[in-house]
C-alpha positions in Angstrom: 57.1 64.6 -53.5 58.9 62.9 -50.7 59.5 64.6 -47.3 63.2 64.3 -47.8 63.0 66.2 -51.1 60.8 68.9 -49.6 63.3 69.3 -46.7 66.2 69.6 -49.1 64.4 72.2 -51.3 63.3 74.1 -48.2 66.9 74.2 -47.0 67.8 75.7 -50.3 65.2 78.4 -49.9 62.2 77.1 -51.8 59.2 78.6 -50.0 56.6 76.5 -51.8 58.4 73.3 -50.8 58.4 74.6 -47.2 54.7 75.3 -47.3 54.1 71.8 -48.6 56.4 70.3 -46.0 54.8 72.1 -43.1 51.2 71.6 -44.2 50.9 68.2 -42.6 52.5 69.4 -39.3 50.5 72.6 -38.7 47.5 71.0 -37.0 49.7 68.7 -34.9 51.9 71.6 -33.8 48.8 73.5 -32.8 47.5 70.6 -30.8 50.7 70.2 -28.9 50.7 74.0 -28.2 47.1 73.8 -27.2 47.9 71.2 -24.6 50.7 73.3 -23.1 49.1 76.8 -23.3 46.1 78.2 -21.5 43.8 78.8 -24.5 43.4 78.3 -28.2 44.5 81.9 -29.1 47.8 81.5 -27.2 48.2 78.0 -28.8 47.7 79.5 -32.3 50.2 82.3 -31.6 52.8 80.0 -30.2 52.4 77.4 -32.9 52.8 80.1 -35.6 55.8 81.5 -33.8 57.3 78.0 -33.7 56.6 77.4 -37.4 58.3 80.7 -38.2 61.3 79.5 -36.2 61.3 76.3 -38.1 61.3 78.3 -41.4 64.1 80.6 -40.2 66.2 77.7 -38.9 65.5 74.9 -41.5 69.2 75.2 -42.6 70.1 74.0 -39.1 68.1 70.8 -39.4 70.8 68.0 -39.1 68.7 65.0 -40.3 70.0 63.0 -37.3 66.5 62.9 -36.1 63.2 62.9 -37.9 61.9 66.2 -39.1 58.8 65.8 -36.9 60.9 65.3 -33.8 62.9 68.4 -34.6 59.7 70.5 -35.3 58.0 69.3 -32.1 61.0 70.1 -30.1 60.8 73.7 -31.4 57.1 73.9 -30.7 57.6 72.6 -27.1 60.6 74.9 -26.5 58.6 77.9 -27.9 55.8 77.0 -25.5 58.2 76.8 -22.6 59.8 80.1 -23.5 56.5 81.8 -23.7 55.3 80.4 -20.4 58.6 81.3 -18.7 58.3 84.8 -20.1 54.8 85.1 -18.7 55.5 83.2 -15.6 52.3 81.3 -16.0 51.4 77.7 -15.6 50.8 75.3 -18.4 47.3 74.3 -19.2 46.0 71.3 -21.0 42.8 72.3 -22.7 40.8 69.5 -24.2 40.6 69.4 -28.0 37.5 70.7 -29.6 36.3 67.2 -30.0 35.7 67.5 -26.2 33.6 65.4 -24.0 30.5 67.6 -24.1 27.8 65.1 -25.0 24.7 66.6 -26.5 23.1 63.5 -27.7 23.9 59.8 -27.3 22.7 56.9 -29.3 23.6 54.7 -26.3 20.5 53.6 -24.5 22.6 53.3 -21.3 23.6 57.0 -21.4 23.4 58.6 -18.0 23.9 62.4 -17.7 25.0 62.1 -14.1 27.7 59.6 -15.0 28.8 61.9 -17.9 28.9 64.8 -15.4 31.1 62.8 -13.1 33.5 61.8 -15.9 33.8 65.4 -16.9 34.4 66.5 -13.3 37.2 63.8 -13.0 38.8 65.0 -16.2 38.8 68.6 -15.0 40.4 67.5 -11.7 43.1 65.6 -13.5 43.7 68.5 -15.9 43.9 70.9 -12.9 46.4 68.6 -11.2 48.5 68.4 -14.4 48.6 72.2 -14.5 50.2 72.2 -11.1 53.1 70.0 -12.1 56.6 71.5 -12.6 57.1 72.2 -16.3 59.5 69.4 -17.1 57.2 66.8 -15.5 54.2 68.3 -17.2 55.9 68.2 -20.6 57.0 64.6 -20.2 53.5 63.5 -19.0 51.8 65.4 -21.8 54.0 63.8 -24.4 53.9 60.3 -23.0 50.4 59.9 -21.5 48.4 62.3 -23.6 50.2 62.4 -27.0 51.4 58.8 -26.8 55.1 59.3 -27.6 57.6 56.6 -26.7 60.3 57.3 -24.2 62.9 57.4 -27.0 60.9 60.0 -28.9 60.4 62.1 -25.8 64.1 62.0 -25.0 64.9 63.3 -28.5 62.3 66.0 -28.3 63.5 67.1 -24.9 67.2 66.5 -25.7 67.8 64.4 -22.6 68.3 60.8 -21.7 65.6 58.2 -21.6 66.4 57.7 -17.9 65.7 61.4 -17.2 62.4 61.2 -19.1 61.3 58.1 -17.1 62.3 59.8 -13.9 60.3 63.0 -14.9 57.3 60.9 -15.8 57.4 58.7 -12.6 57.9 61.8 -10.4 55.1 63.6 -12.2 52.7 60.7 -11.8 53.6 60.6 -8.1 52.9 64.3 -7.7 49.7 63.9 -9.6 48.5 61.1 -7.3 49.3 63.3 -4.2 47.5 66.3 -5.7 44.4 64.3 -6.6 44.4 62.5 -3.3 44.4 65.8 -1.5 41.6 67.2 -3.7 39.5 64.1 -3.2 39.9 64.4 0.5 38.9 68.0 0.4 35.7 67.1 -1.6 34.8 64.2 0.8 35.0 66.6 3.8 32.0 68.5 2.5 
């Protein structure tokens, strides 16, 4: 069944159609929440809350954007609301297919180099956590999730210019944070 048909049936109250519709989006909604929340449990809770909001508000879906854009906007806003409620910072946890290497078929594998890579990733993630929420969200969507400026502007419900500004400002702040951290490390 086509997505448009599932959406229409879901709007008309067909729970089975909604379950089929949402099935393909559950993992992706969780992954976005995981990148914005501090841990997998919070990401699971927030993504479930967001999917409940999608179910309760499906009749408000206007079809002027794609369903995925509308759903992801709800996921991101639910994350932001939860973080504001808690007054916590956003975390960008690595997916379970993380960078912990146990074995390598590469003959050039070097555990020291792998440790350095992991350390750099942790520093970058730590710096991203320190960004203001709008800059973090834009950078997560653009640089980590790979969304276009246009898609991000729809998700965030703002102009492309604002998104570009948030990303550029966020990257500048990231550079400053990382530069300061690297100076601190080199002083030891």
